[in-house]
py3Dmol code that shows the C-alpha trace and the ligand (Angstrom):
import py3Dmol

protein = """\
ATOM      1  CA  MET A   1     -13.543 -50.034 -29.215  1.00  0.00           C
ATOM      2  CA  LYS A   2     -10.630 -51.713 -27.469  1.00  0.00           C
ATOM      3  CA  HIS A   3      -7.907 -52.945 -29.766  1.00  0.00           C
ATOM      4  CA  ASP A   4      -6.686 -56.477 -29.805  1.00  0.00           C
ATOM      5  CA  LYS A   5      -2.918 -56.111 -30.333  1.00  0.00           C
ATOM      6  CA  LYS A   6      -2.936 -59.279 -32.424  1.00  0.00           C
ATOM      7  CA  GLN A   7      -5.164 -57.538 -34.978  1.00  0.00           C
ATOM      8  CA  LEU A   8      -3.283 -56.332 -38.055  1.00  0.00           C
ATOM      9  CA  SER A   9      -4.683 -52.847 -38.274  1.00  0.00           C
ATOM     10  CA  PRO A  10      -3.015 -50.385 -35.898  1.00  0.00           C
ATOM     11  CA  VAL A  11      -4.985 -48.087 -33.616  1.00  0.00           C
ATOM     12  CA  ILE A  12      -3.508 -44.649 -34.139  1.00  0.00           C
ATOM     13  CA  LEU A  13      -3.793 -41.555 -31.946  1.00  0.00           C
ATOM     14  CA  VAL A  14      -2.939 -38.219 -33.557  1.00  0.00           C
ATOM     15  CA  THR A  15      -2.283 -35.083 -31.491  1.00  0.00           C
ATOM     16  CA  GLY A  16      -2.612 -31.674 -33.145  1.00  0.00           C
ATOM     17  CA  ALA A  17      -5.041 -33.323 -35.554  1.00  0.00           C
ATOM     18  CA  ARG A  18      -6.720 -30.050 -36.559  1.00  0.00           C
ATOM     19  CA  GLY A  19      -3.437 -28.393 -37.510  1.00  0.00           C
ATOM     20  CA  GLN A  20      -1.821 -27.984 -40.935  1.00  0.00           C
ATOM     21  CA  ILE A  21      -0.192 -31.459 -41.018  1.00  0.00           C
ATOM     22  CA  GLY A  22      -2.753 -33.214 -38.816  1.00  0.00           C
ATOM     23  CA  THR A  23      -5.693 -32.344 -41.031  1.00  0.00           C
ATOM     24  CA  GLU A  24      -4.133 -34.106 -44.008  1.00  0.00           C
ATOM     25  CA  LEU A  25      -2.398 -36.899 -42.134  1.00  0.00           C
ATOM     26  CA  VAL A  26      -5.584 -37.977 -40.313  1.00  0.00           C
ATOM     27  CA  ALA A  27      -7.425 -38.142 -43.649  1.00  0.00           C
ATOM     28  CA  ALA A  28      -4.619 -40.191 -45.237  1.00  0.00           C
ATOM     29  CA  LEU A  29      -4.393 -42.547 -42.234  1.00  0.00           C
ATOM     30  CA  ARG A  30      -8.180 -43.069 -42.194  1.00  0.00           C
ATOM     31  CA  ASN A  31      -8.061 -43.856 -45.900  1.00  0.00           C
ATOM     32  CA  ILE A  32      -5.500 -46.570 -45.324  1.00  0.00           C
ATOM     33  CA  TYR A  33      -6.566 -48.058 -41.981  1.00  0.00           C
ATOM     34  CA  GLY A  34     -10.251 -47.100 -41.696  1.00  0.00           C
ATOM     35  CA  ARG A  35     -11.983 -44.267 -39.870  1.00  0.00           C
ATOM     36  CA  GLU A  36     -12.453 -45.991 -36.536  1.00  0.00           C
ATOM     37  CA  GLN A  37      -8.767 -46.875 -36.306  1.00  0.00           C
ATOM     38  CA  VAL A  38      -7.613 -43.256 -36.144  1.00  0.00           C
ATOM     39  CA  ILE A  39      -8.390 -41.213 -33.022  1.00  0.00           C
ATOM     40  CA  ALA A  40      -7.945 -37.522 -33.763  1.00  0.00           C
ATOM     41  CA  THR A  41      -7.212 -35.241 -30.818  1.00  0.00           C
ATOM     42  CA  ASP A  42      -6.724 -31.494 -30.494  1.00  0.00           C
ATOM     43  CA  LEU A  43      -7.533 -28.587 -28.193  1.00  0.00           C
ATOM     44  CA  HIS A  44     -10.844 -27.779 -29.924  1.00  0.00           C
ATOM     45  CA  ASP A  45     -14.112 -28.735 -28.266  1.00  0.00           C
ATOM     46  CA  ALA A  46     -15.725 -31.496 -30.398  1.00  0.00           C
ATOM     47  CA  THR A  47     -19.023 -29.596 -30.508  1.00  0.00           C
ATOM     48  CA  THR A  48     -17.362 -26.742 -32.435  1.00  0.00           C
ATOM     49  CA  ILE A  49     -16.193 -29.061 -35.253  1.00  0.00           C
ATOM     50  CA  VAL A  50     -18.608 -29.438 -38.151  1.00  0.00           C
ATOM     51  CA  ASP A  51     -16.721 -31.993 -40.208  1.00  0.00           C
ATOM     52  CA  LEU A  52     -15.994 -34.829 -37.728  1.00  0.00           C
ATOM     53  CA  GLU A  53     -15.257 -37.870 -39.833  1.00  0.00           C
ATOM     54  CA  GLY A  54     -14.227 -40.351 -37.189  1.00  0.00           C
ATOM     55  CA  PRO A  55     -13.374 -40.550 -33.490  1.00  0.00           C
ATOM     56  CA  TYR A  56     -12.298 -37.200 -32.043  1.00  0.00           C
ATOM     57  CA  HIS A  57     -11.348 -36.178 -28.509  1.00  0.00           C
ATOM     58  CA  GLN A  58     -10.529 -32.805 -27.062  1.00  0.00           C
ATOM     59  CA  LEU A  59      -7.053 -33.273 -25.584  1.00  0.00           C
ATOM     60  CA  ASN A  60      -4.468 -30.950 -24.107  1.00  0.00           C
ATOM     61  CA  VAL A  61      -1.415 -33.111 -24.592  1.00  0.00           C
ATOM     62  CA  LEU A  62       0.098 -31.594 -21.437  1.00  0.00           C
ATOM     63  CA  ASP A  63      -2.591 -33.516 -19.577  1.00  0.00           C
ATOM     64  CA  LYS A  64      -0.710 -36.774 -19.125  1.00  0.00           C
ATOM     65  CA  ASP A  65      -3.526 -38.565 -17.305  1.00  0.00           C
ATOM     66  CA  GLU A  66      -6.045 -37.847 -20.052  1.00  0.00           C
ATOM     67  CA  LEU A  67      -3.511 -38.909 -22.699  1.00  0.00           C
ATOM     68  CA  GLU A  68      -2.852 -42.223 -20.886  1.00  0.00           C
ATOM     69  CA  ASN A  69      -6.583 -42.694 -20.408  1.00  0.00           C
ATOM     70  CA  LEU A  70      -7.195 -42.418 -24.162  1.00  0.00           C
ATOM     71  CA  VAL A  71      -4.298 -44.732 -24.964  1.00  0.00           C
ATOM     72  CA  ALA A  72      -5.653 -47.378 -22.544  1.00  0.00           C
ATOM     73  CA  THR A  73      -9.313 -46.990 -23.499  1.00  0.00           C
ATOM     74  CA  TYR A  74      -8.725 -47.374 -27.217  1.00  0.00           C
ATOM     75  CA  GLY A  75      -5.806 -49.797 -26.994  1.00  0.00           C
ATOM     76  CA  VAL A  76      -3.695 -47.356 -29.027  1.00  0.00           C
ATOM     77  CA  THR A  77      -0.716 -48.947 -30.790  1.00  0.00           C
ATOM     78  CA  GLN A  78       0.804 -45.913 -32.552  1.00  0.00           C
ATOM     79  CA  ILE A  79       0.926 -42.159 -31.867  1.00  0.00           C
ATOM     80  CA  TYR A  80       1.624 -39.344 -34.308  1.00  0.00           C
ATOM     81  CA  HIS A  81       2.466 -36.415 -32.036  1.00  0.00           C
ATOM     82  CA  LEU A  82       2.006 -33.254 -34.087  1.00  0.00           C
ATOM     83  CA  ALA A  83       0.940 -30.656 -31.474  1.00  0.00           C
ATOM     84  CA  ALA A  84       3.620 -27.956 -31.095  1.00  0.00           C
ATOM     85  CA  THR A  85       4.309 -24.233 -31.104  1.00  0.00           C
ATOM     86  CA  LEU A  86       6.208 -23.255 -34.267  1.00  0.00           C
ATOM     87  CA  SER A  87       9.206 -20.976 -34.752  1.00  0.00           C
ATOM     88  CA  ALA A  88       7.775 -17.473 -35.047  1.00  0.00           C
ATOM     89  CA  LYS A  89       5.028 -17.916 -32.452  1.00  0.00           C
ATOM     90  CA  GLY A  90       7.472 -19.616 -30.079  1.00  0.00           C
ATOM     91  CA  GLU A  91       9.648 -16.488 -29.975  1.00  0.00           C
ATOM     92  CA  GLU A  92       6.706 -14.507 -28.541  1.00  0.00           C
ATOM     93  CA  THR A  93       6.467 -16.715 -25.436  1.00  0.00           C
ATOM     94  CA  PRO A  94       9.658 -18.758 -25.292  1.00  0.00           C
ATOM     95  CA  LEU A  95       9.101 -20.517 -21.964  1.00  0.00           C
ATOM     96  CA  LYS A  96       5.533 -21.435 -22.799  1.00  0.00           C
ATOM     97  CA  ALA A  97       6.649 -22.793 -26.195  1.00  0.00           C
ATOM     98  CA  TRP A  98       9.463 -24.771 -24.554  1.00  0.00           C
ATOM     99  CA  HIS A  99       7.075 -26.208 -21.977  1.00  0.00           C
ATOM    100  CA  LEU A 100       4.504 -27.267 -24.558  1.00  0.00           C
ATOM    101  CA  ASN A 101       6.992 -28.702 -27.043  1.00  0.00           C
ATOM    102  CA  MET A 102       9.129 -30.592 -24.519  1.00  0.00           C
ATOM    103  CA  GLN A 103       6.629 -31.703 -21.863  1.00  0.00           C
ATOM    104  CA  SER A 104       4.156 -32.931 -24.472  1.00  0.00           C
ATOM    105  CA  LEU A 105       6.867 -34.991 -26.160  1.00  0.00           C
ATOM    106  CA  LEU A 106       7.931 -36.458 -22.803  1.00  0.00           C
ATOM    107  CA  ASN A 107       4.287 -37.345 -22.033  1.00  0.00           C
ATOM    108  CA  ILE A 108       4.031 -39.172 -25.363  1.00  0.00           C
ATOM    109  CA  LEU A 109       7.346 -40.983 -24.894  1.00  0.00           C
ATOM    110  CA  GLU A 110       6.334 -42.073 -21.378  1.00  0.00           C
ATOM    111  CA  ALA A 111       2.963 -43.324 -22.679  1.00  0.00           C
ATOM    112  CA  ALA A 112       4.778 -45.191 -25.475  1.00  0.00           C
ATOM    113  CA  LYS A 113       7.109 -46.818 -22.942  1.00  0.00           C
ATOM    114  CA  ASP A 114       4.430 -47.693 -20.351  1.00  0.00           C
ATOM    115  CA  HIS A 115       1.821 -48.951 -22.834  1.00  0.00           C
ATOM    116  CA  LYS A 116       4.419 -50.677 -25.068  1.00  0.00           C
ATOM    117  CA  LEU A 117       3.270 -48.898 -28.215  1.00  0.00           C
ATOM    118  CA  ASP A 118       4.500 -50.244 -31.543  1.00  0.00           C
ATOM    119  CA  LYS A 119       5.628 -46.931 -32.971  1.00  0.00           C
ATOM    120  CA  VAL A 120       5.644 -43.171 -32.461  1.00  0.00           C
ATOM    121  CA  PHE A 121       6.029 -40.439 -35.058  1.00  0.00           C
ATOM    122  CA  TRP A 122       7.340 -37.071 -33.927  1.00  0.00           C
ATOM    123  CA  PRO A 123       8.245 -34.285 -36.346  1.00  0.00           C
ATOM    124  CA  SER A 124      11.553 -32.485 -36.072  1.00  0.00           C
ATOM    125  CA  SER A 125      12.332 -29.525 -38.348  1.00  0.00           C
ATOM    126  CA  ILE A 126      14.957 -27.722 -40.382  1.00  0.00           C
ATOM    127  CA  ALA A 127      14.862 -25.336 -37.385  1.00  0.00           C
ATOM    128  CA  VAL A 128      17.475 -27.586 -35.712  1.00  0.00           C
ATOM    129  CA  PHE A 129      20.031 -26.044 -38.037  1.00  0.00           C
ATOM    130  CA  GLY A 130      21.706 -22.725 -37.349  1.00  0.00           C
ATOM    131  CA  PRO A 131      24.375 -20.358 -38.661  1.00  0.00           C
ATOM    132  CA  SER A 132      27.230 -22.826 -38.486  1.00  0.00           C
ATOM    133  CA  THR A 133      25.439 -25.295 -40.789  1.00  0.00           C
ATOM    134  CA  ALA A 134      26.273 -25.121 -44.513  1.00  0.00           C
ATOM    135  CA  ARG A 135      23.541 -22.904 -46.019  1.00  0.00           C
ATOM    136  CA  LYS A 136      23.304 -25.053 -49.094  1.00  0.00           C
ATOM    137  CA  ILE A 137      22.571 -28.774 -48.895  1.00  0.00           C
ATOM    138  CA  SER A 138      22.918 -29.065 -45.110  1.00  0.00           C
ATOM    139  CA  PRO A 139      24.138 -32.553 -44.295  1.00  0.00           C
ATOM    140  CA  GLN A 140      22.286 -35.041 -42.111  1.00  0.00           C
ATOM    141  CA  ASN A 141      24.967 -34.933 -39.449  1.00  0.00           C
ATOM    142  CA  ALA A 142      25.659 -31.206 -39.422  1.00  0.00           C
ATOM    143  CA  LEU A 143      26.470 -29.455 -36.178  1.00  0.00           C
ATOM    144  CA  LEU A 144      23.126 -28.315 -34.794  1.00  0.00           C
ATOM    145  CA  ASP A 145      23.010 -24.766 -33.395  1.00  0.00           C
ATOM    146  CA  PRO A 146      19.360 -23.702 -33.450  1.00  0.00           C
ATOM    147  CA  GLN A 147      18.637 -20.024 -32.818  1.00  0.00           C
ATOM    148  CA  THR A 148      14.936 -20.221 -31.831  1.00  0.00           C
ATOM    149  CA  VAL A 149      13.257 -21.809 -28.835  1.00  0.00           C
ATOM    150  CA  TYR A 150      11.359 -23.972 -31.321  1.00  0.00           C
ATOM    151  CA  GLY A 151      14.625 -25.138 -32.902  1.00  0.00           C
ATOM    152  CA  ILE A 152      16.168 -25.805 -29.487  1.00  0.00           C
ATOM    153  CA  SER A 153      13.096 -27.864 -28.536  1.00  0.00           C
ATOM    154  CA  LYS A 154      13.440 -29.862 -31.768  1.00  0.00           C
ATOM    155  CA  GLU A 155      17.129 -30.503 -31.166  1.00  0.00           C
ATOM    156  CA  ALA A 156      16.461 -31.581 -27.575  1.00  0.00           C
ATOM    157  CA  GLY A 157      13.455 -33.608 -28.770  1.00  0.00           C
ATOM    158  CA  GLU A 158      15.676 -35.530 -31.190  1.00  0.00           C
ATOM    159  CA  GLN A 159      17.949 -36.368 -28.251  1.00  0.00           C
ATOM    160  CA  TRP A 160      15.029 -37.458 -26.071  1.00  0.00           C
ATOM    161  CA  CYS A 161      13.676 -39.691 -28.825  1.00  0.00           C
ATOM    162  CA  ALA A 162      17.126 -41.304 -29.134  1.00  0.00           C
ATOM    163  CA  TYR A 163      17.215 -41.763 -25.361  1.00  0.00           C
ATOM    164  CA  TYR A 164      13.839 -43.545 -25.194  1.00  0.00           C
ATOM    165  CA  ARG A 165      14.817 -45.700 -28.160  1.00  0.00           C
ATOM    166  CA  GLU A 166      18.139 -46.642 -26.603  1.00  0.00           C
ATOM    167  CA  HIS A 167      17.002 -47.177 -23.008  1.00  0.00           C
ATOM    168  CA  TYR A 168      13.401 -48.362 -23.392  1.00  0.00           C
ATOM    169  CA  GLY A 169      13.205 -49.725 -26.927  1.00  0.00           C
ATOM    170  CA  VAL A 170      10.551 -47.188 -28.004  1.00  0.00           C
ATOM    171  CA  ASP A 171      10.414 -47.170 -31.825  1.00  0.00           C
ATOM    172  CA  VAL A 172      10.259 -43.380 -32.440  1.00  0.00           C
ATOM    173  CA  ARG A 173      10.629 -42.193 -36.025  1.00  0.00           C
ATOM    174  CA  SER A 174      11.182 -38.635 -37.083  1.00  0.00           C
ATOM    175  CA  LEU A 175      11.627 -36.298 -40.040  1.00  0.00           C
ATOM    176  CA  ARG A 176      13.100 -32.810 -40.174  1.00  0.00           C
ATOM    177  CA  TYR A 177      10.228 -31.181 -42.034  1.00  0.00           C
ATOM    178  CA  PRO A 178      10.959 -28.148 -44.160  1.00  0.00           C
ATOM    179  CA  GLY A 179       8.291 -25.425 -44.596  1.00  0.00           C
ATOM    180  CA  LEU A 180       5.061 -27.183 -45.596  1.00  0.00           C
ATOM    181  CA  ILE A 181       2.650 -25.870 -48.203  1.00  0.00           C
ATOM    182  CA  SER A 182      -0.978 -26.994 -48.263  1.00  0.00           C
ATOM    183  CA  TYR A 183      -4.466 -25.796 -49.106  1.00  0.00           C
ATOM    184  CA  SER A 184      -6.625 -27.629 -46.535  1.00  0.00           C
ATOM    185  CA  ALA A 185      -5.632 -25.926 -43.294  1.00  0.00           C
ATOM    186  CA  PRO A 186      -3.717 -22.724 -42.595  1.00  0.00           C
ATOM    187  CA  ALA A 187      -0.070 -22.841 -41.483  1.00  0.00           C
ATOM    188  CA  GLY A 188       0.158 -21.773 -37.854  1.00  0.00           C
ATOM    189  CA  GLY A 189       2.864 -19.535 -36.517  1.00  0.00           C
ATOM    190  CA  GLY A 190       5.939 -20.561 -38.522  1.00  0.00           C
ATOM    191  CA  THR A 191       8.560 -18.578 -40.403  1.00  0.00           C
ATOM    192  CA  THR A 192       7.729 -20.345 -43.657  1.00  0.00           C
ATOM    193  CA  ASP A 193       3.983 -19.522 -43.455  1.00  0.00           C
ATOM    194  CA  TYR A 194       4.311 -16.854 -46.165  1.00  0.00           C
ATOM    195  CA  ALA A 195       4.453 -19.636 -48.775  1.00  0.00           C
ATOM    196  CA  VAL A 196       0.858 -20.612 -47.881  1.00  0.00           C
ATOM    197  CA  ALA A 197      -0.538 -17.138 -47.143  1.00  0.00           C
ATOM    198  CA  VAL A 198       0.653 -15.787 -50.516  1.00  0.00           C
ATOM    199  CA  PHE A 199      -1.731 -18.130 -52.383  1.00  0.00           C
ATOM    200  CA  HIS A 200      -4.744 -16.995 -50.360  1.00  0.00           C
ATOM    201  CA  GLU A 201      -3.876 -13.293 -50.665  1.00  0.00           C
ATOM    202  CA  ALA A 202      -3.128 -13.598 -54.379  1.00  0.00           C
ATOM    203  CA  LEU A 203      -6.549 -15.113 -55.012  1.00  0.00           C
ATOM    204  CA  LYS A 204      -8.399 -12.854 -52.592  1.00  0.00           C
ATOM    205  CA  ASN A 205      -6.757  -9.478 -53.159  1.00  0.00           C
ATOM    206  CA  GLY A 206      -4.336  -9.893 -56.070  1.00  0.00           C
ATOM    207  CA  ARG A 207      -1.374  -8.832 -53.928  1.00  0.00           C
ATOM    208  CA  TYR A 208       0.714  -9.927 -50.991  1.00  0.00           C
ATOM    209  CA  GLU A 209       3.054  -8.153 -48.605  1.00  0.00           C
ATOM    210  CA  CYS A 210       5.824 -10.574 -47.705  1.00  0.00           C
ATOM    211  CA  TYR A 211       7.672 -10.410 -44.353  1.00  0.00           C
ATOM    212  CA  LEU A 212      10.803 -12.090 -45.805  1.00  0.00           C
ATOM    213  CA  SER A 213      13.170 -10.493 -48.294  1.00  0.00           C
ATOM    214  CA  PRO A 214      12.773 -11.451 -51.978  1.00  0.00           C
ATOM    215  CA  ASN A 215      15.956 -13.524 -52.069  1.00  0.00           C
ATOM    216  CA  THR A 216      15.452 -15.629 -48.927  1.00  0.00           C
ATOM    217  CA  ALA A 217      15.706 -19.239 -50.121  1.00  0.00           C
ATOM    218  CA  LEU A 218      14.311 -21.845 -47.733  1.00  0.00           C
ATOM    219  CA  PRO A 219      13.645 -25.602 -47.919  1.00  0.00           C
ATOM    220  CA  MET A 220       9.956 -26.250 -48.621  1.00  0.00           C
ATOM    221  CA  MET A 221       7.702 -29.191 -49.452  1.00  0.00           C
ATOM    222  CA  TYR A 222       4.199 -29.742 -50.757  1.00  0.00           C
ATOM    223  CA  MET A 223       1.929 -31.444 -48.222  1.00  0.00           C
ATOM    224  CA  ASP A 224       1.247 -34.459 -50.459  1.00  0.00           C
ATOM    225  CA  ASP A 225       4.967 -35.218 -50.412  1.00  0.00           C
ATOM    226  CA  ALA A 226       5.181 -34.608 -46.652  1.00  0.00           C
ATOM    227  CA  VAL A 227       2.306 -37.009 -45.913  1.00  0.00           C
ATOM    228  CA  ARG A 228       3.802 -39.612 -48.251  1.00  0.00           C
ATOM    229  CA  ALA A 229       7.229 -39.257 -46.630  1.00  0.00           C
ATOM    230  CA  THR A 230       5.711 -39.640 -43.160  1.00  0.00           C
ATOM    231  CA  LEU A 231       3.793 -42.800 -44.070  1.00  0.00           C
ATOM    232  CA  GLN A 232       6.759 -44.260 -45.948  1.00  0.00           C
ATOM    233  CA  LEU A 233       9.022 -43.736 -42.944  1.00  0.00           C
ATOM    234  CA  MET A 234       6.456 -45.199 -40.545  1.00  0.00           C
ATOM    235  CA  ASN A 235       5.993 -48.266 -42.760  1.00  0.00           C
ATOM    236  CA  ALA A 236       9.690 -48.883 -43.388  1.00  0.00           C
ATOM    237  CA  ARG A 237      11.229 -51.993 -41.889  1.00  0.00           C
ATOM    238  CA  VAL A 238      13.008 -50.994 -38.702  1.00  0.00           C
ATOM    239  CA  GLU A 239      16.204 -52.767 -39.850  1.00  0.00           C
ATOM    240  CA  ALA A 240      16.358 -50.471 -42.889  1.00  0.00           C
ATOM    241  CA  LEU A 241      16.503 -47.338 -40.748  1.00  0.00           C
ATOM    242  CA  LYS A 242      20.207 -46.740 -40.313  1.00  0.00           C
ATOM    243  CA  GLU A 243      19.707 -43.103 -39.255  1.00  0.00           C
ATOM    244  CA  ARG A 244      17.941 -43.394 -35.939  1.00  0.00           C
ATOM    245  CA  GLY A 245      17.717 -39.662 -35.327  1.00  0.00           C
ATOM    246  CA  ALA A 246      15.435 -37.479 -37.454  1.00  0.00           C
ATOM    247  CA  TYR A 247      15.902 -37.796 -41.223  1.00  0.00           C
ATOM    248  CA  ASN A 248      16.586 -34.762 -43.412  1.00  0.00           C
ATOM    249  CA  ILE A 249      14.031 -34.675 -46.263  1.00  0.00           C
ATOM    250  CA  GLY A 250      14.284 -32.274 -49.166  1.00  0.00           C
ATOM    251  CA  ALA A 251      11.932 -31.363 -51.969  1.00  0.00           C
ATOM    252  CA  LEU A 252      11.859 -27.679 -52.951  1.00  0.00           C
ATOM    253  CA  SER A 253      14.050 -24.682 -52.329  1.00  0.00           C
ATOM    254  CA  PHE A 254      12.781 -21.304 -53.515  1.00  0.00           C
ATOM    255  CA  THR A 255      12.671 -17.628 -52.613  1.00  0.00           C
ATOM    256  CA  PRO A 256       9.585 -15.390 -52.254  1.00  0.00           C
ATOM    257  CA  ALA A 257      10.551 -13.735 -55.562  1.00  0.00           C
ATOM    258  CA  GLU A 258      10.717 -17.082 -57.352  1.00  0.00           C
ATOM    259  CA  LEU A 259       7.330 -18.141 -55.964  1.00  0.00           C
ATOM    260  CA  ALA A 260       5.835 -14.800 -57.060  1.00  0.00           C
ATOM    261  CA  THR A 261       7.220 -15.330 -60.581  1.00  0.00           C
ATOM    262  CA  GLU A 262       5.615 -18.768 -60.721  1.00  0.00           C
ATOM    263  CA  LEU A 263       2.304 -17.352 -59.460  1.00  0.00           C
ATOM    264  CA  ASN A 264       2.453 -14.646 -62.132  1.00  0.00           C
ATOM    265  CA  LYS A 265       2.327 -17.339 -64.815  1.00  0.00           C
ATOM    266  CA  HIS A 266      -1.218 -18.144 -63.597  1.00  0.00           C
ATOM    267  CA  LEU A 267      -2.228 -14.769 -62.170  1.00  0.00           C
ATOM    268  CA  PRO A 268      -0.530 -12.094 -64.350  1.00  0.00           C
ATOM    269  CA  ASP A 269      -1.921  -9.190 -62.275  1.00  0.00           C
ATOM    270  CA  PHE A 270      -0.647 -10.504 -58.947  1.00  0.00           C
ATOM    271  CA  THR A 271       1.927  -8.274 -57.251  1.00  0.00           C
ATOM    272  CA  ILE A 272       4.196  -8.869 -54.288  1.00  0.00           C
ATOM    273  CA  SER A 273       5.754  -6.243 -52.004  1.00  0.00           C
ATOM    274  CA  TYR A 274       8.102  -6.632 -49.089  1.00  0.00           C
ATOM    275  CA  SER A 275       7.947  -5.417 -45.490  1.00  0.00           C
ATOM    276  CA  ILE A 276      10.530  -7.364 -43.602  1.00  0.00           C
ATOM    277  CA  ASP A 277       9.976  -8.213 -39.966  1.00  0.00           C
ATOM    278  CA  LYS A 278      11.742 -10.195 -37.265  1.00  0.00           C
ATOM    279  CA  ARG A 279      10.985 -13.530 -38.946  1.00  0.00           C
ATOM    280  CA  GLN A 280      13.774 -12.608 -41.403  1.00  0.00           C
ATOM    281  CA  SER A 281      16.455 -13.272 -38.790  1.00  0.00           C
ATOM    282  CA  ILE A 282      14.985 -16.729 -38.131  1.00  0.00           C
ATOM    283  CA  ALA A 283      14.997 -17.485 -41.867  1.00  0.00           C
ATOM    284  CA  ASN A 284      18.581 -16.226 -42.143  1.00  0.00           C
ATOM    285  CA  SER A 285      19.668 -18.795 -39.568  1.00  0.00           C
ATOM    286  CA  TRP A 286      18.203 -21.704 -41.549  1.00  0.00           C
ATOM    287  CA  PRO A 287      19.683 -23.485 -44.581  1.00  0.00           C
ATOM    288  CA  ALA A 288      18.368 -22.964 -48.106  1.00  0.00           C
ATOM    289  CA  SER A 289      18.274 -26.692 -48.792  1.00  0.00           C
ATOM    290  CA  VAL A 290      19.147 -29.987 -47.114  1.00  0.00           C
ATOM    291  CA  ASP A 291      20.930 -33.175 -48.099  1.00  0.00           C
ATOM    292  CA  ASP A 292      18.486 -36.059 -47.864  1.00  0.00           C
ATOM    293  CA  ALA A 293      20.745 -38.827 -49.183  1.00  0.00           C
ATOM    294  CA  GLU A 294      20.123 -40.976 -46.082  1.00  0.00           C
ATOM    295  CA  ALA A 295      16.323 -40.860 -46.524  1.00  0.00           C
ATOM    296  CA  ARG A 296      16.695 -41.736 -50.199  1.00  0.00           C
ATOM    297  CA  ARG A 297      19.018 -44.625 -49.352  1.00  0.00           C
ATOM    298  CA  ASP A 298      17.144 -46.115 -46.365  1.00  0.00           C
ATOM    299  CA  TRP A 299      13.462 -45.807 -47.327  1.00  0.00           C
ATOM    300  CA  ASN A 300      13.544 -44.733 -50.930  1.00  0.00           C
ATOM    301  CA  TRP A 301      12.480 -41.120 -50.411  1.00  0.00           C
ATOM    302  CA  HIS A 302      11.737 -39.170 -53.615  1.00  0.00           C
ATOM    303  CA  PRO A 303       9.690 -35.957 -53.741  1.00  0.00           C
ATOM    304  CA  GLU A 304       7.095 -35.715 -56.495  1.00  0.00           C
ATOM    305  CA  TYR A 305       6.239 -32.004 -56.510  1.00  0.00           C
ATOM    306  CA  ASP A 306       8.518 -29.283 -57.865  1.00  0.00           C
ATOM    307  CA  LEU A 307       7.708 -25.573 -57.724  1.00  0.00           C
ATOM    308  CA  VAL A 308       5.730 -25.691 -60.979  1.00  0.00           C
ATOM    309  CA  ALA A 309       3.560 -28.668 -59.990  1.00  0.00           C
ATOM    310  CA  MET A 310       3.019 -27.447 -56.434  1.00  0.00           C
ATOM    311  CA  THR A 311       1.903 -23.985 -57.550  1.00  0.00           C
ATOM    312  CA  ALA A 312      -0.493 -25.396 -60.157  1.00  0.00           C
ATOM    313  CA  ASP A 313      -2.027 -27.847 -57.659  1.00  0.00           C
ATOM    314  CA  MET A 314      -2.455 -25.208 -54.917  1.00  0.00           C
ATOM    315  CA  LEU A 315      -4.246 -22.921 -57.376  1.00  0.00           C
ATOM    316  CA  ASP A 316      -6.421 -25.743 -58.688  1.00  0.00           C
ATOM    317  CA  HIS A 317      -7.702 -26.355 -55.183  1.00  0.00           C
ATOM    318  CA  LEU A 318      -7.930 -22.784 -53.905  1.00  0.00           C
ATOM    319  CA  THR A 319      -9.276 -20.933 -56.963  1.00  0.00           C
ATOM    320  CA  PRO A 320     -12.795 -22.405 -56.615  1.00  0.00           C
ATOM    321  CA  VAL A 321     -12.837 -21.509 -52.915  1.00  0.00           C
ATOM    322  CA  TYR A 322     -12.376 -17.812 -53.702  1.00  0.00           C
ATOM    323  CA  LYS A 323     -14.501 -17.843 -56.846  1.00  0.00           C
ATOM    324  CA  ASN A 324     -17.464 -18.937 -54.689  1.00  0.00           C
ATOM    325  CA  ASN A 325     -16.676 -16.152 -52.232  1.00  0.00           C
ATOM    326  CA  ASN A 326     -16.186 -18.772 -49.592  1.00  0.00           C
ATOM    327  CA  ILE A 327     -13.135 -17.141 -48.001  1.00  0.00           C
ATOM    328  CA  ALA A 328     -10.840 -19.612 -46.291  1.00  0.00           C
ATOM    329  CA  THR A 329      -8.960 -18.688 -43.131  1.00  0.00           C
ATOM    330  CA  VAL A 330      -5.617 -17.055 -43.880  1.00  0.00           C
ATOM    331  CA  SER A 331      -2.941 -17.221 -41.231  1.00  0.00           C
TER     332      SER A 331
END
"""
ligand_1 = """\
8
AKB
C 8.298 -23.042 -39.147
O 8.448 -22.172 -40.023
O 8.466 -22.818 -37.925
C 7.996 -24.456 -39.547
C 9.217 -25.287 -39.670
C 10.139 -25.038 -40.768
O 9.408 -26.162 -38.892
N 7.248 -24.433 -40.765
"""
view = py3Dmol.view(width=600, height=400)
view.addModel(protein, "pdb")
view.setStyle({"model": 0}, {"cartoon": {"style": "trace"}})
view.addModel(ligand_1, "xyz")
view.setStyle({"model": 1}, {"stick": {}})
view.zoomTo()
view.show()
């Protein structure tokens, strides 16, 4: 299917489509634009995927030729570039993480420039912040001093997006995602992953050993809100977007102890213990919450899930999975 650019419906390519965000974003995009309009790509071989629900291609996004080939073949008009190595995993192999995160973004930006794509979405992260940022309600224009290779790649990525926008007119839009919580796919290698793993362990074993200290508050968001924010930003009129870097978006801020207390309301026997590891120092360098006034002002951002609603919804979806002994993958 080659896209006629005059057609209204965009042709969207998603990288990292099998990851935590990609799984849900691809489903949401296909709901809106139709299955055939959304080309999912990831490292997995298509033959190993049992639930293919639309076009899928195995793609290593470092392979620029293959990326360009897909863009040309399908007449892609938008890319959501989600493939990346996250904060904790990135610290294990810093140069590899840097190469993947930066070179893949540059490949996407080049493709967007050369093929005159309408729009690109690229996620930044709260990992751009560091110790000199206010810990509470970090402002949009705070001094960025990331402490992880992932955070450095996000800070540099924000600059590269601005560069391509300024010099080549590429319409790149970006959000600084907080830790994301979802039930469909496991979180993969981040510092905030505990907030997903705790649900699986609570339902599977009735206990969880947390690698962050009980009072570590971090910005978090339920995946429904994250997907809605992403689509809202991508559909906003370009003139409304006064902040042309990556927008701060806030929703929740809680500690492991607070999440455990909320879980105990549903699962009274659940217990949490703590065995702190090196992810604690990454968490210590991040803010507890962010100021998202610009997102609220420019494209009417409002989160819908608080801690109570998020916890109840996660349990509603995951409880049947464990009741049927159909154990989901836990990161
Ligand atoms: C991570 O923990 O690395 C990510 C993030 C906050 O970007 N979830």
